[in-house]
C-alpha positions as a Markdown table, in Angstrom:
| # | Residue | x | y | z |
|---|---|---|---|---|
| 1 | Met | -6.8 | 4.5 | 9.4 |
| 2 | Ala | -6.9 | 7.3 | 11.8 |
| 3 | Thr | -5.6 | 9.9 | 10.0 |
| 4 | Val | -5.4 | 11.4 | 6.2 |
| 5 | Ala | -1.9 | 11.6 | 6.9 |
| 6 | Ala | -1.4 | 8.0 | 7.4 |
| 7 | Leu | -3.6 | 7.1 | 4.4 |
| 8 | Glu | -1.3 | 9.7 | 2.2 |
| 9 | Asn | 2.0 | 8.0 | 3.9 |
| 10 | Phe | -0.1 | 4.2 | 2.7 |
| 11 | Arg | -0.4 | 5.0 | -0.4 |
| 12 | Glu | 2.9 | 6.7 | -1.3 |
| 13 | Asn | 5.0 | 3.6 | 0.7 |
| 14 | Val | 2.5 | 0.8 | -1.8 |
| 15 | Ser | 3.4 | 2.9 | -4.7 |
| 16 | Ser | 7.4 | 2.6 | -4.1 |
| 17 | Val | 7.2 | -0.8 | -2.7 |
| 18 | Leu | 5.2 | -2.0 | -6.1 |
| 19 | Ala | 8.1 | 0.0 | -7.8 |
| 20 | Ala | 10.7 | -0.8 | -6.4 |
| 21 | Arg | 9.9 | -4.5 | -6.5 |
| 22 | Lys | 8.3 | -4.3 | -10.1 |
| 23 | Ile | 5.0 | -5.4 | -9.0 |
| 24 | Ser | 2.0 | -4.3 | -11.0 |
| 25 | Gln | -1.3 | -3.5 | -9.7 |
| 26 | Arg | -2.8 | -5.4 | -11.9 |
| 27 | Glu | -0.9 | -8.5 | -9.8 |
| 28 | Leu | -1.4 | -7.1 | -6.7 |
| 29 | Ala | -4.9 | -6.9 | -7.0 |
| 30 | Arg | -4.8 | -10.8 | -7.6 |
| 31 | Arg | -2.8 | -11.3 | -4.8 |
| 32 | Ile | -5.8 | -9.6 | -2.4 |
| 33 | Ala | -8.7 | -11.1 | -4.4 |
| 34 | Thr | -9.6 | -7.7 | -5.8 |
| 35 | Ser | -10.3 | -5.9 | -9.3 |
| 36 | His | -7.1 | -4.1 | -10.8 |
| 37 | Pro | -9.4 | -0.4 | -11.3 |
| 38 | Tyr | -9.7 | -0.7 | -7.2 |
| 39 | Val | -6.8 | -1.2 | -6.3 |
| 40 | Asn | -5.7 | 1.4 | -9.0 |
| 41 | Arg | -8.4 | 3.7 | -7.0 |
| 42 | Ile | -6.9 | 3.4 | -3.7 |
| 43 | Leu | -3.2 | 4.1 | -4.8 |
| 44 | Gln | -5.0 | 7.3 | -6.8 |
| 45 | Gly | -6.5 | 8.4 | -3.5 |
| 46 | Gln | -10.0 | 8.2 | -4.6 |
| 47 | Val | -10.9 | 5.6 | -2.6 |
| 48 | Asp | -9.7 | 5.5 | 1.1 |
| 49 | Pro | -9.3 | 1.6 | 2.1 |
| 50 | Gly | -10.4 | -0.2 | 5.4 |
| 51 | Met | -7.6 | -1.4 | 7.7 |
| 52 | Thr | -8.7 | -5.1 | 7.2 |
| 53 | Gln | -7.9 | -3.9 | 2.8 |
| 54 | Cys | -4.6 | -2.2 | 4.3 |
| 55 | Glu | -3.5 | -5.3 | 6.3 |
| 56 | Lys | -3.7 | -7.6 | 2.8 |
| 57 | Ile | -2.4 | -4.9 | 0.7 |
| 58 | Ala | 0.8 | -5.6 | 3.4 |
| 59 | Asp | 0.7 | -9.0 | 4.0 |
| 60 | Ala | 0.7 | -9.3 | -0.1 |
| 61 | Ile | 3.8 | -7.1 | -0.4 |
| 62 | Ser | 5.6 | -8.7 | 2.8 |
| 63 | Ile | 5.6 | -5.4 | 4.9 |
| 64 | Pro | 4.5 | -4.6 | 7.8 |
| 65 | Leu | 1.4 | -2.8 | 7.9 |
| 66 | Asn | 2.8 | 0.0 | 10.5 |
| 67 | Asp | 6.0 | 0.2 | 8.2 |
| 68 | Leu | 3.5 | 1.4 | 5.4 |
| 69 | Leu | 2.2 | 4.2 | 7.9 |
| 70 | Leu | 5.2 | 5.7 | 8.2 |
| 71 | Asp | 6.2 | 9.0 | 6.8 |
| 72 | Pro | 7.6 | 8.3 | 3.5 |
| 73 | Gln | 11.0 | 10.3 | 4.3 |
| 74 | His | 11.4 | 7.5 | 7.1 |
| 75 | Phe | 10.3 | 4.5 | 5.1 |
| 76 | Ser | 12.9 | 2.5 | 3.9 |
| 77 | Leu | 12.8 | -0.7 | 2.1 |
| 78 | Thr | 15.8 | -1.7 | 3.7 |
| 79 | Pro | 16.0 | -3.2 | 6.7 |
| 80 | Val | 17.8 | -1.1 | 9.3 |
C-alpha cells in the first residue's frame, strides 16, 4: 500500500461493504482462505495487508481495489 491514508480508506470501505451486504468477517476470511482473526486485525488496523491480500479482499467482495482506496466520502456501493 502506498500510504497510511490509503490503508485507512481501504479498511473503512471494506467494512462498509461487509455491513451493507451483510457479509461477516468470518465469511470474508473463508472467501480469501485466511483466518477470521487475521481479517479482524486487518480491519481494526492492527496489521497492514500487502497488495496481494488487498487484491484478494477486493475480488472476494467484487469491488475494484482502486474504488476501495477512495476517500470514504467519495466511495459508493452504487455505480455512478
